[in-house]
PQR file of N, CA, C, O and H, with PARSE charges and radii, in Angstrom:
ATOM      1  N   MET A   1     119.433 113.280  81.518 -0.4000 1.5000
ATOM      2  CA  MET A   1     118.490 112.355  82.813 -0.0000 2.0000
ATOM      3  C   MET A   1     118.722 112.734  83.999  0.5500 1.7000
ATOM      4  O   MET A   1     119.854 113.084  84.332 -0.5500 1.4000
ATOM      5  N   ASN A   2     117.502 112.731  84.997 -0.4000 1.5000
ATOM      6  CA  ASN A   2     117.483 112.953  86.311 -0.0000 2.0000
ATOM      7  C   ASN A   2     118.423 112.023  87.257  0.5500 1.7000
ATOM      8  O   ASN A   2     118.711 110.996  86.642 -0.5500 1.4000
ATOM      9  H   ASN A   2     116.582 112.446  84.726  0.4000 1.0000
ATOM     10  N   THR A   3     118.811 112.046  88.146 -0.4000 1.5000
ATOM     11  CA  THR A   3     119.483 111.294  89.043 -0.0000 2.0000
ATOM     12  C   THR A   3     118.353 111.092  90.219  0.5500 1.7000
ATOM     13  O   THR A   3     117.443 111.859  90.534 -0.5500 1.4000
ATOM     14  H   THR A   3     118.577 112.880  88.646  0.4000 1.0000
ATOM     15  N   LEU A   4     118.652 110.007  90.683 -0.4000 1.5000
ATOM     16  CA  LEU A   4     117.865 109.402  91.985 -0.0000 2.0000
ATOM     17  C   LEU A   4     117.211 110.717  93.150  0.5500 1.7000
ATOM     18  O   LEU A   4     116.103 110.812  93.677 -0.5500 1.4000
ATOM     19  H   LEU A   4     119.391 109.384  90.428  0.4000 1.0000
ATOM     20  N   ARG A   5     118.319 111.521  93.234 -0.4000 1.5000
ATOM     21  CA  ARG A   5     118.209 112.736  93.941 -0.0000 2.0000
ATOM     22  C   ARG A   5     117.305 113.771  93.599  0.5500 1.7000
ATOM     23  O   ARG A   5     116.678 114.374  94.469 -0.5500 1.4000
ATOM     24  H   ARG A   5     119.220 111.444  92.806  0.4000 1.0000
ATOM     25  N   GLU A   6     117.190 114.033  92.319 -0.4000 1.5000
ATOM     26  CA  GLU A   6     116.794 115.203  91.675 -0.0000 2.0000
ATOM     27  C   GLU A   6     115.161 114.870  91.332  0.5500 1.7000
ATOM     28  O   GLU A   6     114.448 115.808  90.975 -0.5500 1.4000
ATOM     29  H   GLU A   6     117.700 113.543  91.612  0.4000 1.0000
ATOM     30  N   ILE A   7     114.609 113.538  91.450 -0.4000 1.5000
ATOM     31  CA  ILE A   7     113.079 113.507  91.394 -0.0000 2.0000
ATOM     32  C   ILE A   7     112.424 113.592  92.131  0.5500 1.7000
ATOM     33  O   ILE A   7     112.711 113.039  93.192 -0.5500 1.4000
ATOM     34  H   ILE A   7     115.188 112.775  91.740  0.4000 1.0000
ATOM     35  N   LYS A   8     111.231 114.286  92.027 -0.4000 1.5000
ATOM     36  CA  LYS A   8     110.537 114.290  93.155 -0.0000 2.0000
ATOM     37  C   LYS A   8     109.885 113.573  93.599  0.5500 1.7000
ATOM     38  O   LYS A   8     109.105 113.044  92.807 -0.5500 1.4000
ATOM     39  H   LYS A   8     110.998 114.736  91.165  0.4000 1.0000
ATOM     40  N   ARG A   9     109.814 113.188  94.876 -0.4000 1.5000
ATOM     41  CA  ARG A   9     109.845 112.116  95.910 -0.0000 2.0000
ATOM     42  C   ARG A   9     109.409 112.208  97.142  0.5500 1.7000
ATOM     43  O   ARG A   9     109.628 113.271  97.723 -0.5500 1.4000
ATOM     44  H   ARG A   9     110.448 113.618  95.519  0.4000 1.0000
ATOM     45  N   ALA A  10     108.679 111.121  97.865 -0.4000 1.5000
ATOM     46  CA  ALA A  10     108.210 111.502  99.419 -0.0000 2.0000
ATOM     47  C   ALA A  10     110.014 111.147 100.352  0.5500 1.7000
ATOM     48  O   ALA A  10     111.076 110.629 100.006 -0.5500 1.4000
ATOM     49  H   ALA A  10     108.501 110.258  97.393  0.4000 1.0000
ATOM     50  N   SER A  11     109.550 111.700 101.442 -0.4000 1.5000
ATOM     51  CA  SER A  11     110.989 111.584 102.346 -0.0000 2.0000
ATOM     52  C   SER A  11     111.026 109.912 102.310  0.5500 1.7000
ATOM     53  O   SER A  11     110.156 109.068 102.099 -0.5500 1.4000
ATOM     54  H   SER A  11     108.688 112.121 101.723  0.4000 1.0000
ATOM     55  N   PRO A  12     112.243 109.851 102.573 -0.5600 1.5000
ATOM     56  CA  PRO A  12     112.504 108.185 103.156  0.2800 2.0000
ATOM     57  C   PRO A  12     111.544 107.597 104.199  0.5500 1.7000
ATOM     58  O   PRO A  12     110.997 106.497 104.120 -0.5500 1.4000
ATOM     59  N   GLU A  13     111.361 108.929 105.666 -0.4000 1.5000
ATOM     60  CA  GLU A  13     110.787 107.830 106.380 -0.0000 2.0000
ATOM     61  C   GLU A  13     109.419 107.809 105.867  0.5500 1.7000
ATOM     62  O   GLU A  13     108.891 106.728 106.127 -0.5500 1.4000
ATOM     63  H   GLU A  13     111.805 109.822 105.730  0.4000 1.0000
ATOM     64  N   GLN A  14     108.817 108.438 105.368 -0.4000 1.5000
ATOM     65  CA  GLN A  14     107.219 108.627 104.975 -0.0000 2.0000
ATOM     66  C   GLN A  14     107.354 107.022 104.244  0.5500 1.7000
ATOM     67  O   GLN A  14     106.883 105.971 104.676 -0.5500 1.4000
ATOM     68  H   GLN A  14     109.246 109.317 105.157  0.4000 1.0000
ATOM     69  N   SER A  15     108.084 107.227 103.119 -0.4000 1.5000
ATOM     70  CA  SER A  15     108.135 105.840 102.440 -0.0000 2.0000
ATOM     71  C   SER A  15     108.431 104.834 103.085  0.5500 1.7000
ATOM     72  O   SER A  15     107.904 103.784 102.717 -0.5500 1.4000
ATOM     73  H   SER A  15     108.467 108.082 102.768  0.4000 1.0000
ATOM     74  N   CYS A  16     109.319 104.800 104.198 -0.4000 1.5000
ATOM     75  CA  CYS A  16     109.061 103.571 105.038 -0.0000 2.0000
ATOM     76  C   CYS A  16     108.075 103.043 105.658  0.5500 1.7000
ATOM     77  O   CYS A  16     107.786 101.855 105.797 -0.5500 1.4000
ATOM     78  H   CYS A  16     109.748 105.653 104.496  0.4000 1.0000
ATOM     79  N   LEU A  17     107.399 104.280 106.147 -0.4000 1.5000
ATOM     80  CA  LEU A  17     106.011 104.217 106.532 -0.0000 2.0000
ATOM     81  C   LEU A  17     104.867 103.348 105.398  0.5500 1.7000
ATOM     82  O   LEU A  17     104.131 102.384 105.608 -0.5500 1.4000
ATOM     83  H   LEU A  17     107.633 105.246 106.034  0.4000 1.0000
ATOM     84  N   TYR A  18     105.063 104.017 104.388 -0.4000 1.5000
ATOM     85  CA  TYR A  18     104.131 103.783 103.535 -0.0000 2.0000
ATOM     86  C   TYR A  18     104.029 101.987 103.155  0.5500 1.7000
ATOM     87  O   TYR A  18     103.118 101.160 103.124 -0.5500 1.4000
ATOM     88  H   TYR A  18     105.661 104.801 104.218  0.4000 1.0000
ATOM     89  N   ILE A  19     105.555 101.974 102.900 -0.4000 1.5000
ATOM     90  CA  ILE A  19     105.797 100.825 102.205 -0.0000 2.0000
ATOM     91  C   ILE A  19     105.477  99.323 103.389  0.5500 1.7000
ATOM     92  O   ILE A  19     105.353  98.156 103.016 -0.5500 1.4000
ATOM     93  H   ILE A  19     106.295 102.646 102.925  0.4000 1.0000
ATOM     94  N   ASP A  20     105.424  99.712 104.496 -0.4000 1.5000
ATOM     95  CA  ASP A  20     105.474  98.904 105.792 -0.0000 2.0000
ATOM     96  C   ASP A  20     103.647  98.907 105.687  0.5500 1.7000
ATOM     97  O   ASP A  20     103.150  97.857 105.277 -0.5500 1.4000
ATOM     98  H   ASP A  20     105.525 100.660 104.798  0.4000 1.0000
ATOM     99  N   GLN A  21     103.056  99.622 105.911 -0.4000 1.5000
ATOM    100  CA  GLN A  21     101.520  99.410 105.830 -0.0000 2.0000
ATOM    101  C   GLN A  21     101.109  98.693 104.697  0.5500 1.7000
ATOM    102  O   GLN A  21     100.187  97.880 104.758 -0.5500 1.4000
ATOM    103  H   GLN A  21     103.460 100.474 106.244  0.4000 1.0000
ATOM    104  N   MET A  22     101.731  98.937 103.664 -0.4000 1.5000
ATOM    105  CA  MET A  22     101.030  98.346 102.558 -0.0000 2.0000
ATOM    106  C   MET A  22     101.529  96.896 102.067  0.5500 1.7000
ATOM    107  O   MET A  22     101.493  96.402 100.940 -0.5500 1.4000
ATOM    108  H   MET A  22     102.480  99.598 103.615  0.4000 1.0000
ATOM    109  N   GLY A  23     102.076  96.301 103.466 -0.4000 1.5000
ATOM    110  CA  GLY A  23     102.541  94.678 103.316 -0.0000 2.0000
ATOM    111  C   GLY A  23     104.120  94.587 103.238  0.5500 1.7000
ATOM    112  O   GLY A  23     104.722  93.513 103.229 -0.5500 1.4000
ATOM    113  H   GLY A  23     102.105  96.702 104.382  0.4000 1.0000
ATOM    114  N   GLY A  24     104.657  95.693 103.189 -0.4000 1.5000
ATOM    115  CA  GLY A  24     106.295  95.410 103.254 -0.0000 2.0000
ATOM    116  C   GLY A  24     106.674  95.401 101.468  0.5500 1.7000
ATOM    117  O   GLY A  24     105.916  95.651 100.531 -0.5500 1.4000
ATOM    118  H   GLY A  24     104.168  96.565 103.196  0.4000 1.0000
ATOM    119  N   THR A  25     108.249  94.984 101.452 -0.4000 1.5000
ATOM    120  CA  THR A  25     108.671  95.363 100.088 -0.0000 2.0000
ATOM    121  C   THR A  25     108.237  94.795  99.126  0.5500 1.7000
ATOM    122  O   THR A  25     107.952  95.266  98.024 -0.5500 1.4000
ATOM    123  H   THR A  25     108.865  94.781 102.214  0.4000 1.0000
ATOM    124  N   GLY A  26     108.145  93.415  99.619 -0.4000 1.5000
ATOM    125  CA  GLY A  26     107.549  92.111  98.520 -0.0000 2.0000
ATOM    126  C   GLY A  26     106.169  92.315  97.976  0.5500 1.7000
ATOM    127  O   GLY A  26     105.938  92.158  96.777 -0.5500 1.4000
ATOM    128  H   GLY A  26     108.377  93.033 100.514  0.4000 1.0000
ATOM    129  N   ALA A  27     105.058  92.732  99.016 -0.4000 1.5000
ATOM    130  CA  ALA A  27     104.134  93.183  98.470 -0.0000 2.0000
ATOM    131  C   ALA A  27     103.793  94.681  97.611  0.5500 1.7000
ATOM    132  O   ALA A  27     102.760  94.899  96.978 -0.5500 1.4000
ATOM    133  H   ALA A  27     105.246  92.860  99.990  0.4000 1.0000
ATOM    134  N   VAL A  28     104.828  95.522  97.760 -0.4000 1.5000
ATOM    135  CA  VAL A  28     104.765  96.992  97.311 -0.0000 2.0000
ATOM    136  C   VAL A  28     105.628  96.439  95.380  0.5500 1.7000
ATOM    137  O   VAL A  28     105.292  97.026  94.351 -0.5500 1.4000
ATOM    138  H   VAL A  28     105.667  95.344  98.274  0.4000 1.0000
ATOM    139  N   SER A  29     106.279  95.716  95.390 -0.4000 1.5000
ATOM    140  CA  SER A  29     106.690  95.404  94.347 -0.0000 2.0000
ATOM    141  C   SER A  29     106.105  94.431  93.546  0.5500 1.7000
ATOM    142  O   SER A  29     106.340  94.281  92.347 -0.5500 1.4000
ATOM    143  H   SER A  29     106.551  95.240  96.226  0.4000 1.0000
ATOM    144  N   ARG A  30     105.199  93.648  94.344 -0.4000 1.5000
ATOM    145  CA  ARG A  30     104.344  92.713  92.990 -0.0000 2.0000
ATOM    146  C   ARG A  30     103.442  93.942  92.742  0.5500 1.7000
ATOM    147  O   ARG A  30     103.411  94.167  91.532 -0.5500 1.4000
ATOM    148  H   ARG A  30     105.008  93.769  95.318  0.4000 1.0000
ATOM    149  N   ILE A  31     102.556  94.985  93.581 -0.4000 1.5000
ATOM    150  CA  ILE A  31     101.384  95.846  93.250 -0.0000 2.0000
ATOM    151  C   ILE A  31     102.151  96.794  92.011  0.5500 1.7000
ATOM    152  O   ILE A  31     101.456  97.075  91.035 -0.5500 1.4000
ATOM    153  H   ILE A  31     102.581  94.803  94.564  0.4000 1.0000
ATOM    154  N   CYS A  32     103.133  97.130  92.042 -0.4000 1.5000
ATOM    155  CA  CYS A  32     103.821  98.158  91.238 -0.0000 2.0000
ATOM    156  C   CYS A  32     104.449  97.542  90.215  0.5500 1.7000
ATOM    157  O   CYS A  32     104.897  98.228  89.296 -0.5500 1.4000
ATOM    158  H   CYS A  32     103.698  96.901  92.835  0.4000 1.0000
ATOM    159  N   GLU A  33     104.576  96.213  90.212 -0.4000 1.5000
ATOM    160  CA  GLU A  33     105.466  95.120  89.380 -0.0000 2.0000
ATOM    161  C   GLU A  33     106.962  95.736  88.967  0.5500 1.7000
ATOM    162  O   GLU A  33     107.413  95.725  87.821 -0.5500 1.4000
ATOM    163  H   GLU A  33     104.212  95.655  90.958  0.4000 1.0000
ATOM    164  N   VAL A  34     107.527  96.190  89.955 -0.4000 1.5000
ATOM    165  CA  VAL A  34     108.967  96.139  89.643 -0.0000 2.0000
ATOM    166  C   VAL A  34     109.628  95.363  90.853  0.5500 1.7000
ATOM    167  O   VAL A  34     109.085  94.760  91.778 -0.5500 1.4000
ATOM    168  H   VAL A  34     107.161  96.199  90.885  0.4000 1.0000
ATOM    169  N   SER A  35     110.963  95.563  90.563 -0.4000 1.5000
ATOM    170  CA  SER A  35     111.782  94.647  91.700 -0.0000 2.0000
ATOM    171  C   SER A  35     111.795  94.692  93.372  0.5500 1.7000
ATOM    172  O   SER A  35     111.295  95.616  94.015 -0.5500 1.4000
ATOM    173  H   SER A  35     111.404  96.054  89.811  0.4000 1.0000
ATOM    174  N   SER A  36     112.202  93.975  93.736 -0.4000 1.5000
ATOM    175  CA  SER A  36     112.058  94.109  95.261 -0.0000 2.0000
ATOM    176  C   SER A  36     113.150  94.890  95.313  0.5500 1.7000
ATOM    177  O   SER A  36     113.024  95.613  96.301 -0.5500 1.4000
ATOM    178  H   SER A  36     112.607  93.224  93.214  0.4000 1.0000
ATOM    179  N   ALA A  37     114.504  95.188  94.560 -0.4000 1.5000
ATOM    180  CA  ALA A  37     115.680  96.186  95.144 -0.0000 2.0000
ATOM    181  C   ALA A  37     115.115  97.477  94.610  0.5500 1.7000
ATOM    182  O   ALA A  37     115.601  98.526  95.033 -0.5500 1.4000
ATOM    183  H   ALA A  37     114.606  94.601  93.758  0.4000 1.0000
ATOM    184  N   ALA A  38     114.117  97.512  93.703 -0.4000 1.5000
ATOM    185  CA  ALA A  38     113.451  99.064  93.509 -0.0000 2.0000
ATOM    186  C   ALA A  38     112.756  99.512  94.687  0.5500 1.7000
ATOM    187  O   ALA A  38     112.958 100.622  95.179 -0.5500 1.4000
ATOM    188  H   ALA A  38     113.722  96.660  93.359  0.4000 1.0000
ATOM    189  N   VAL A  39     112.059  98.794  95.085 -0.4000 1.5000
ATOM    190  CA  VAL A  39     111.451  99.229  96.323 -0.0000 2.0000
ATOM    191  C   VAL A  39     112.374  99.700  97.683  0.5500 1.7000
ATOM    192  O   VAL A  39     112.317 100.631  98.486 -0.5500 1.4000
ATOM    193  H   VAL A  39     111.894  97.892  94.686  0.4000 1.0000
ATOM    194  N   SER A  40     113.188  98.607  97.487 -0.4000 1.5000
ATOM    195  CA  SER A  40     114.142  98.906  98.802 -0.0000 2.0000
ATOM    196  C   SER A  40     115.028 100.278  98.336  0.5500 1.7000
ATOM    197  O   SER A  40     115.553 100.821  99.308 -0.5500 1.4000
ATOM    198  H   SER A  40     113.234  97.851  96.834  0.4000 1.0000
ATOM    199  N   GLN A  41     115.208 100.724  97.464 -0.4000 1.5000
ATOM    200  CA  GLN A  41     115.733 102.064  96.967 -0.0000 2.0000
ATOM    201  C   GLN A  41     114.908 103.410  97.359  0.5500 1.7000
ATOM    202  O   GLN A  41     115.313 104.551  97.578 -0.5500 1.4000
ATOM    203  H   GLN A  41     114.782 100.283  96.674  0.4000 1.0000
ATOM    204  N   TRP A  42     113.436 102.783  97.365 -0.4000 1.5000
ATOM    205  CA  TRP A  42     112.020 103.918  97.439 -0.0000 2.0000
ATOM    206  C   TRP A  42     112.848 103.903  98.978  0.5500 1.7000
ATOM    207  O   TRP A  42     113.782 104.682  99.166 -0.5500 1.4000
ATOM    208  H   TRP A  42     113.107 101.856  97.187  0.4000 1.0000
ATOM    209  N   ARG A  43     112.535 103.231  99.715 -0.4000 1.5000
ATOM    210  CA  ARG A  43     112.965 103.103 101.366 -0.0000 2.0000
ATOM    211  C   ARG A  43     114.167 104.290 101.411  0.5500 1.7000
ATOM    212  O   ARG A  43     114.007 105.339 102.035 -0.5500 1.4000
ATOM    213  H   ARG A  43     111.776 102.598  99.563  0.4000 1.0000
ATOM    214  N   ARG A  44     115.465 103.949 100.613 -0.4000 1.5000
ATOM    215  CA  ARG A  44     116.312 105.074 101.132 -0.0000 2.0000
ATOM    216  C   ARG A  44     116.373 106.421 100.463  0.5500 1.7000
ATOM    217  O   ARG A  44     116.869 107.406 101.011 -0.5500 1.4000
ATOM    218  H   ARG A  44     115.595 103.096 100.107  0.4000 1.0000
ATOM    219  N   TYR A  45     115.855 106.423  99.267 -0.4000 1.5000
ATOM    220  CA  TYR A  45     115.792 107.493  99.005 -0.0000 2.0000
ATOM    221  C   TYR A  45     114.385 108.344  98.407  0.5500 1.7000
ATOM    222  O   TYR A  45     114.360 109.381  97.744 -0.5500 1.4000
ATOM    223  H   TYR A  45     115.452 105.623  98.822  0.4000 1.0000
ATOM    224  N   GLY A  46     113.191 107.459  98.926 -0.4000 1.5000
ATOM    225  CA  GLY A  46     111.861 108.411  99.059 -0.0000 2.0000
ATOM    226  C   GLY A  46     111.471 107.240  97.695  0.5500 1.7000
ATOM    227  O   GLY A  46     112.260 106.524  97.079 -0.5500 1.4000
ATOM    228  H   GLY A  46     113.212 106.617  99.465  0.4000 1.0000
ATOM    229  N   ILE A  47     109.885 107.383  97.515 -0.4000 1.5000
ATOM    230  CA  ILE A  47     109.049 106.790  96.900 -0.0000 2.0000
ATOM    231  C   ILE A  47     108.633 107.927  95.581  0.5500 1.7000
ATOM    232  O   ILE A  47     107.995 108.965  95.760 -0.5500 1.4000
ATOM    233  H   ILE A  47     109.244 107.965  98.015  0.4000 1.0000
ATOM    234  N   PRO A  48     109.074 107.525  94.471 -0.5600 1.5000
ATOM    235  CA  PRO A  48     108.613 109.074  93.234  0.2800 2.0000
ATOM    236  C   PRO A  48     107.434 109.085  93.497  0.5500 1.7000
ATOM    237  O   PRO A  48     106.644 108.295  94.014 -0.5500 1.4000
ATOM    238  N   HIS A  49     107.381 110.334  92.975 -0.4000 1.5000
ATOM    239  CA  HIS A  49     106.006 110.821  93.085 -0.0000 2.0000
ATOM    240  C   HIS A  49     104.863 110.269  92.047  0.5500 1.7000
ATOM    241  O   HIS A  49     103.656 110.197  92.277 -0.5500 1.4000
ATOM    242  H   HIS A  49     108.022 110.976  92.554  0.4000 1.0000
ATOM    243  N   ALA A  50     105.512 109.918  90.917 -0.4000 1.5000
ATOM    244  CA  ALA A  50     104.453 108.847  89.960 -0.0000 2.0000
ATOM    245  C   ALA A  50     104.281 107.404  90.599  0.5500 1.7000
ATOM    246  O   ALA A  50     103.270 106.718  90.448 -0.5500 1.4000
ATOM    247  H   ALA A  50     106.493 109.977  90.730  0.4000 1.0000
ATOM    248  N   ARG A  51     105.237 107.086  91.225 -0.4000 1.5000
ATOM    249  CA  ARG A  51     104.755 105.903  91.947 -0.0000 2.0000
ATOM    250  C   ARG A  51     103.494 105.928  93.072  0.5500 1.7000
ATOM    251  O   ARG A  51     102.601 105.096  93.234 -0.5500 1.4000
ATOM    252  H   ARG A  51     106.058 107.643  91.347  0.4000 1.0000
ATOM    253  N   LEU A  52     103.722 107.036  93.700 -0.4000 1.5000
ATOM    254  CA  LEU A  52     102.793 107.373  94.568 -0.0000 2.0000
ATOM    255  C   LEU A  52     101.191 107.602  94.011  0.5500 1.7000
ATOM    256  O   LEU A  52     100.173 107.270  94.618 -0.5500 1.4000
ATOM    257  H   LEU A  52     104.447 107.711  93.568  0.4000 1.0000
ATOM    258  N   GLN A  53     101.252 108.111  92.990 -0.4000 1.5000
ATOM    259  CA  GLN A  53     100.115 108.297  92.534 -0.0000 2.0000
ATOM    260  C   GLN A  53      99.444 107.373  92.097  0.5500 1.7000
ATOM    261  O   GLN A  53      98.216 107.410  92.027 -0.5500 1.4000
ATOM    262  H   GLN A  53     102.080 108.380  92.496  0.4000 1.0000
ATOM    263  N   PHE A  54     100.112 106.470  91.763 -0.4000 1.5000
ATOM    264  CA  PHE A  54      99.741 104.770  90.835 -0.0000 2.0000
ATOM    265  C   PHE A  54      99.152 104.297  92.298  0.5500 1.7000
ATOM    266  O   PHE A  54      97.950 104.214  92.548 -0.5500 1.4000
ATOM    267  H   PHE A  54     101.110 106.440  91.821  0.4000 1.0000
ATOM    268  N   LEU A  55     100.295 103.980  93.287 -0.4000 1.5000
ATOM    269  CA  LEU A  55      99.784 103.517  94.692 -0.0000 2.0000
ATOM    270  C   LEU A  55      98.638 104.047  94.868  0.5500 1.7000
ATOM    271  O   LEU A  55      97.806 103.173  94.622 -0.5500 1.4000
ATOM    272  H   LEU A  55     101.272 104.048  93.084  0.4000 1.0000
ATOM    273  N   ARG A  56      97.956 105.348  95.265 -0.4000 1.5000
ATOM    274  CA  ARG A  56      96.882 105.761  95.882 -0.0000 2.0000
ATOM    275  C   ARG A  56      95.870 105.394  95.310  0.5500 1.7000
ATOM    276  O   ARG A  56      94.931 104.927  95.953 -0.5500 1.4000
ATOM    277  H   ARG A  56      98.631 106.057  95.464  0.4000 1.0000
ATOM    278  N   GLU A  57      95.827 105.560  93.577 -0.4000 1.5000
ATOM    279  CA  GLU A  57      94.726 104.939  92.732 -0.0000 2.0000
ATOM    280  C   GLU A  57      94.093 103.293  92.950  0.5500 1.7000
ATOM    281  O   GLU A  57      92.955 102.851  93.108 -0.5500 1.4000
ATOM    282  H   GLU A  57      96.590 105.939  93.054  0.4000 1.0000
ATOM    283  N   ARG A  58      95.654 102.579  92.856 -0.4000 1.5000
ATOM    284  CA  ARG A  58      95.720 101.468  93.006 -0.0000 2.0000
ATOM    285  C   ARG A  58      94.585 100.815  94.504  0.5500 1.7000
ATOM    286  O   ARG A  58      93.558 100.142  94.600 -0.5500 1.4000
ATOM    287  H   ARG A  58      96.578 102.939  92.727  0.4000 1.0000
ATOM    288  N   LEU A  59      95.463 101.454  95.368 -0.4000 1.5000
ATOM    289  CA  LEU A  59      95.058 100.965  96.604 -0.0000 2.0000
ATOM    290  C   LEU A  59      93.542 101.602  97.239  0.5500 1.7000
ATOM    291  O   LEU A  59      92.877 101.168  98.180 -0.5500 1.4000
ATOM    292  H   LEU A  59      96.296 102.000  95.290  0.4000 1.0000
ATOM    293  N   LYS A  60      93.233 103.007  96.181 -0.4000 1.5000
ATOM    294  CA  LYS A  60      91.723 103.384  96.528 -0.0000 2.0000
ATOM    295  C   LYS A  60      90.794 102.481  95.845  0.5500 1.7000
ATOM    296  O   LYS A  60      89.856 102.039  96.509 -0.5500 1.4000
ATOM    297  H   LYS A  60      93.773 103.359  95.417  0.4000 1.0000
ATOM    298  N   ASN A  61      90.924 102.111  94.508 -0.4000 1.5000
ATOM    299  CA  ASN A  61      89.812 100.918  94.262 -0.0000 2.0000
ATOM    300  C   ASN A  61      89.941 100.099  95.169  0.5500 1.7000
ATOM    301  O   ASN A  61      88.950  99.849  95.855 -0.5500 1.4000
ATOM    302  H   ASN A  61      91.686 102.470  93.969  0.4000 1.0000
ATOM    303  N   GLN A  62      91.095  99.494  95.418 -0.4000 1.5000
ATOM    304  CA  GLN A  62      91.115  97.980  96.542 -0.0000 2.0000
ATOM    305  C   GLN A  62      90.324  98.479  97.989  0.5500 1.7000
ATOM    306  O   GLN A  62      89.635  97.672  98.614 -0.5500 1.4000
ATOM    307  H   GLN A  62      91.900  99.697  94.860  0.4000 1.0000
ATOM    308  N   LYS A  63      90.455  99.528  98.327 -0.4000 1.5000
ATOM    309  CA  LYS A  63      89.743  99.924  99.635 -0.0000 2.0000
ATOM    310  C   LYS A  63      88.121  99.901  99.052  0.5500 1.7000
ATOM    311  O   LYS A  63      87.340  99.222  99.720 -0.5500 1.4000
ATOM    312  H   LYS A  63      91.014 100.183  97.819  0.4000 1.0000
ATOM    313  N   LEU A  64      87.752 100.380  98.233 -0.4000 1.5000
ATOM    314  CA  LEU A  64      86.389 100.468  97.542 -0.0000 2.0000
ATOM    315  C   LEU A  64      85.829  98.999  97.425  0.5500 1.7000
ATOM    316  O   LEU A  64      84.690  98.668  97.755 -0.5500 1.4000
ATOM    317  H   LEU A  64      88.386 100.931  97.691  0.4000 1.0000
ATOM    318  N   LEU A  65      86.969  98.019  96.814 -0.4000 1.5000
ATOM    319  CA  LEU A  65      86.135  96.721  96.843 -0.0000 2.0000
ATOM    320  C   LEU A  65      86.072  96.002  97.925  0.5500 1.7000
ATOM    321  O   LEU A  65      85.124  95.251  98.155 -0.5500 1.4000
ATOM    322  H   LEU A  65      87.894  98.288  96.546  0.4000 1.0000
ATOM    323  N   GLU A  66      87.459  96.212  99.004 -0.4000 1.5000
ATOM    324  CA  GLU A  66      87.372  95.379 100.409 -0.0000 2.0000
ATOM    325  C   GLU A  66      85.785  96.131 101.417  0.5500 1.7000
ATOM    326  O   GLU A  66      85.067  95.474 102.172 -0.5500 1.4000
ATOM    327  H   GLU A  66      88.230  96.822  98.817  0.4000 1.0000
ATOM    328  N   GLN A  67      85.665  97.318 101.154 -0.4000 1.5000
ATOM    329  CA  GLN A  67      84.006  98.102 101.686 -0.0000 2.0000
ATOM    330  C   GLN A  67      83.230  97.449 101.056  0.5500 1.7000
ATOM    331  O   GLN A  67      82.410  96.784 101.688 -0.5500 1.4000
ATOM    332  H   GLN A  67      86.248  97.851 100.541  0.4000 1.0000
ATOM    333  N   ALA A  68      83.226  97.419  99.663 -0.4000 1.5000
ATOM    334  CA  ALA A  68      82.011  96.743  99.039 -0.0000 2.0000
ATOM    335  C   ALA A  68      81.821  95.079  99.590  0.5500 1.7000
ATOM    336  O   ALA A  68      80.701  94.608  99.790 -0.5500 1.4000
ATOM    337  H   ALA A  68      83.892  97.960  99.150  0.4000 1.0000
ATOM    338  N   GLN A  69      82.882  94.419  99.760 -0.4000 1.5000
ATOM    339  CA  GLN A  69      82.893  93.194 100.322 -0.0000 2.0000
ATOM    340  C   GLN A  69      82.319  93.051 101.673  0.5500 1.7000
ATOM    341  O   GLN A  69      81.466  92.233 102.014 -0.5500 1.4000
ATOM    342  H   GLN A  69      83.792  94.801  99.597  0.4000 1.0000
ATOM    343  N   ALA A  70      82.773  93.762 102.249 -0.4000 1.5000
ATOM    344  CA  ALA A  70      82.341  93.996 103.639 -0.0000 2.0000
ATOM    345  C   ALA A  70      81.218  94.404 103.858  0.5500 1.7000
ATOM    346  O   ALA A  70      80.743  93.987 104.915 -0.5500 1.4000
ATOM    347  H   ALA A  70      83.466  94.427 101.972  0.4000 1.0000
ATOM    348  N   LEU A  71      80.507  95.154 103.194 -0.4000 1.5000
ATOM    349  CA  LEU A  71      78.764  95.260 103.240 -0.0000 2.0000
ATOM    350  C   LEU A  71      78.070  94.401 102.558  0.5500 1.7000
ATOM    351  O   LEU A  71      76.876  94.666 102.412 -0.5500 1.4000
ATOM    352  H   LEU A  71      80.893  95.493 102.336  0.4000 1.0000
ATOM    353  N   ILE A  72      78.523  93.341 102.048 -0.4000 1.5000
ATOM    354  CA  ILE A  72      77.717  92.092 101.423 -0.0000 2.0000
ATOM    355  C   ILE A  72      77.943  91.266 102.478  0.5500 1.7000
ATOM    356  O   ILE A  72      76.968  90.632 102.883 -0.5500 1.4000
ATOM    357  H   ILE A  72      79.492  93.125 102.167  0.4000 1.0000
ATOM    358  N   ALA A  73      79.126  91.097 103.095 -0.4000 1.5000
ATOM    359  CA  ALA A  73      78.850  89.819 104.153 -0.0000 2.0000
ATOM    360  C   ALA A  73      78.129  90.744 105.265  0.5500 1.7000
ATOM    361  O   ALA A  73      77.638  90.152 106.227 -0.5500 1.4000
ATOM    362  H   ALA A  73      79.917  91.612 102.765  0.4000 1.0000
ATOM    363  N   GLU A  74      78.069  91.578 105.229 -0.4000 1.5000
ATOM    364  CA  GLU A  74      76.716  92.291 106.440 -0.0000 2.0000
ATOM    365  C   GLU A  74      75.904  92.062 106.350  0.5500 1.7000
ATOM    366  O   GLU A  74      75.239  91.802 107.352 -0.5500 1.4000
ATOM    367  H   GLU A  74      78.468  92.058 104.448  0.4000 1.0000
ATOM    368  N   VAL A  75      75.325  91.986 104.996 -0.4000 1.5000
ATOM    369  CA  VAL A  75      74.114  91.698 104.772 -0.0000 2.0000
ATOM    370  C   VAL A  75      73.701  90.306 104.532  0.5500 1.7000
ATOM    371  O   VAL A  75      72.502  90.028 104.565 -0.5500 1.4000
ATOM    372  H   VAL A  75      75.865  92.197 104.181  0.4000 1.0000
ATOM    373  N   LYS A  76      74.363  89.637 104.355 -0.4000 1.5000
ATOM    374  CA  LYS A  76      74.109  87.822 104.136 -0.0000 2.0000
ATOM    375  C   LYS A  76      73.566  87.378 105.678  0.5500 1.7000
ATOM    376  O   LYS A  76      73.287  86.203 105.919 -0.5500 1.4000
ATOM    377  H   LYS A  76      75.337  89.862 104.329  0.4000 1.0000
TER
END
């Protein structure tokens, strides 16, 4: 079994920036359906690569939705 430090991860510094940009520990825990304690560990050790991929896809879809809603609002 891999330990926390053996798993491919983003750096702790990058992870803190990403988590803050996504709305903080609580927001990221809801998006990923994990505990706040898990996200706090990501701040300390880095976000695992698999979770980064998940977040990228999830937020890409959210950005597309926000762009579509903004475009609709401009047309009205």
